[in-house]
N, C-alpha and C positions, 0 to 999 in steps of 0.2 A: 250113365245118363243117355237118354234118346235124343238125338239131334233134332233141331228144332227149324221147320220149314216153313217159309210164308208164301202164301199162294196169292195173288192180289186177283180181284176179281173172281173169288175160290166158289161162290153160291151155285153157279149153274155151269151147264155145258163143258167145255175142255176144263175150266178151272175147278169144276166139282170133281171132274174125272182124274185130275192129276192130285188133288186132295185126298180122294180115296186110294189111290196107287201108293202114295209116301205113307199113309195111314197103315196100310197094308204090309209096308217094310220097315215098319218099327217107328217110324219119324211122329214127332210131336208136331201137329198142324195146327197153324195159326191162319185161319181162313177170313181174309179181307172181303168186306163187302161195302158199296156205297148205300144202296135203296134195298136191295134183297133182304131184309133182315130176316124175315120168316124163315127164308129157304138156308141162309147161312147157318143159324142157330140149330135148325134140323139137321143139318149134314154135320155141324159139331157135333150134336149129340149122336147122331148115327157112326161116325167114325172116333168119337172120342176126342175132339179139337176144341179150339176156341175159336169166336168169331169176334172180329174186331171191325169196326166203321171207320172207314177214311175215304174220302175223295182223293185219289191217288194225284191228282192235278194241282193239290194244294198241299205246299211243302210243309206248314205249320199242321195240318192235320195227320200228314205222314209222319211227322216226328212225335206228335202225341200218340199216334197208332203203335209206333214201336218201343215208346216209355212203355207203353201198357204190356205189350209183348214180354219186353225184357223184364219188368216186374213180376210178370204171373208166370213165364215160360221159360225164361233166359234169352239168351243171345241167339240171333237168329244165324243160322249155320248156312242155309240154303235160301236163296231167293228165286221164286219164279214169277217173273214179270208177265202176267196174263192178262190183267183187266185192258179191256179195249172198247172202242164203241166205232161205228161203220155209218157211213152216209153212202148212199147209192144214187147216182144221177148225173146230169151233164155237169161240166165242170163250171161254165159259165153261169149256172143257175145255184152255185154254193153259196152262200152268205158268210160275212165276216165271223158271224156267232158261230156258225156250224163248222168253220176252218180252225177257230180257236179252241174250240170244244174237243175238236178231234185231236188235233195235236196236242193240246193241254193233257189229255190222258192218253194217247197212245203213244207218245214221244216224252213229253215234260214227267208224266207218271212214271216211266221207266227211269228217268233221270233221278227223280225224287227219290224213289224206293231204294235205288243203287247206291245214292250217296248216303241214305241214312243206314242202310244195313252194313257198308263198307268198314264203319268203325269199328264194329265187333271182329269182323273176318280179319282186319289187319292187326288186331290185338293178338288175335288166335294163330296170324300167318297162315290160314286156310278159309275155304268158302268155296261156294258154288254159285253161280248167277245164271239163271236160264231166262232167255227172253223170247217170249212168243212174236215172230213176225206174221208172215202170209206168204203165199206163193205169189201175189201181187206186188208184194215188196221186191221179189225178184225179178219178175219178168213185166210188171204194169198191168193194170186191168182196166177196160173201156166202161167208163160210166162209174169209176172208182178211182180218178185220178187222185183225189185227196188223200183217201186210204191208202192207195199204193204208195204215194209219197211218204206218208209218216211210217208205214212198214218198213220201206227203205231206209229211212232214218234210223230205225231200230237197228238194222242191219250193220250200219256203219259205226254207229254206237258200240254195238257189239266188239266188234273186231278191233276198235281203237281201245276199249275199256279192257279188253283181254291183253294187250300188249302193255298197257299200263299197269294191271294190278297181277300181271304174272309172276313177276318177281317177288310178290308179296305172298305166293302161293295160293291166289284167288284165280279161279278159272271162269270165263265167262264165254258162255256158248248160246245159240239161238235156234230154234224150232221154226219153220216156217211151213206150217199145214196148208194144205190143199182144201177143196172142198168137204167140209164137216158137216154132219147132221146134229146141229146146235141151234139154239133159239135166235142167234146173228142171223142165221141164214133162213130164218122162218119166212121172209118176205118172199122168197123164191117160191114160183109153183113148181108144181110136179114136173110140168113140161122143161122148165129150166132145169131142174134137178136131173132129169133123165138126160137133158143135153148135156149138160157138164160131165154125167156119169159116162156117156157114148164118147165123149172127148179124153177121158181118161183111160189111159192103157189097161189098167186094171178092171176097168168096166163097171165101178160103182164108186159111190164117195165115202169118206172115211169116217170112222167113229170117234167121238172123244176119246175113248179109252187107247184106241191106238196112237194118239198124240201124247197121251199122258204117259206110255210106255217110253216113248222118244224122251221125253222130258226127264224122266226119271233116269234113263240111260246116262243122259248128258251129266245129270247132277251127281252120279253114283261114283264111287270108285271104280268102276268098269271103266269108266272115260277120264281116268286120272291123268293120262296125258294128252288130252283134247281140249284146246282153249281156241277161241275164235273163230270157230265153225259155225255153218249154218247147215242144220240137217233139214233136208226138204222130204217132207213127209206127205206126199200129194198124189200117190198113184201112179205115178209116171207123167202126170199132167204138164209138169215142166221139167225136162231133162236136159 
């Protein structure tokens, strides 16, 4: 029987690329979305997966989603916590609601999904969780202080959870992408993207497919002795 992977925020960008990669490798793919129902269902049709709606910041919705996945596909063997939101601007201009939403999705969403996924993994004494952070979670980004803080929290959570779950055969790792050509970065001008590419030793920005390859590697048996690690996929921007 094919293993089941759940990719949160899987309808577009890095998430969609991750879904396509796992499907190509023979996994049954559960695609989580919150608002992009049309894109999620189109992707599900494309790769033979299933789309499931939930706001990952809400544990009740997450739990209901897992119930649906388990009933339709079976227990989740691999969890990819990709869902995220971003706010760009001066830290003193950040509103309380923006802060709460950013941490709700980017940090609490990781906690909610991991908490629900671990039940099946503990029963099987195996499983893999891959969390998506960011290079700004590693080094911090000007005008992205709140996003940087949230993504740094994901790294800390990854390392702690890896220690706690390792004795149960569950691996927890993290991918920290650099600048990638996705809708999340659509607010950046061509000049901004060119400047970021120039700052990157490899001289370009990344693709969602390159991040997906890193995520799949960490989830796969090829990384069977790797846990608690942060794989920086940023073209050398942060070394």
